N, C-alpha and C positions, 0 to 999 in steps of 0.2 A: 162286523164280520162274524159269522157263526162257524164254529168247528164242532166236530163230534168226537166224543171219547168212547162212544158205544155203551154209555151207561144205561140208556133206556132200552129195555128189551121188548116192551110192548105196551100198548095203550088199548084197553078194552072197555067198551061202553055197552051196557045191556039195554034192553027195551024199556026199562024203568028209569033210565038216566043215571045209573050208578057207573062210576068210572074207576077202573083198576089200572094203576100204572105200575108196571114191573120194572125194577131197576136194580142196579148194583152200585157199589162204591169202588173207588180205585184201590183202596186198601182197607183192611180191618181197622176199625177205630178212626176212620177218616174224619178229620176235623170239620169237613163240610157237610156232614150228615144232617144236622139240624137245619142248616141253611138250605140245602137242596130240597129236603122234605117240605119246608115252609114255602119256598118259591114255587114248587110244583103244585102244592095244594092251592096256593093263591091263584096261579094261572088257570088251573082247572075250574076253580070256583067262579071265574069270570065268564064261563061259557053258560049261556042261558039254559041249554038242554040238560045240564048236569045237576042232579039232585043230591048225589052222595059221592064220596071219593075215598079211595084207599091207595096209599103209596107204599 
């Protein structure tokens, strides 16, 4: 079951296949910062159309 915390504000993909994910964390110094960045980068990298990514 998925729930949303509203952490992802946007996902933008340009014509060259570059993906920008705009997000926030729940608190400053959030202990999940590295984990979330790693998981998002991994998920985006699995999409064939994506050539570059920024989180």
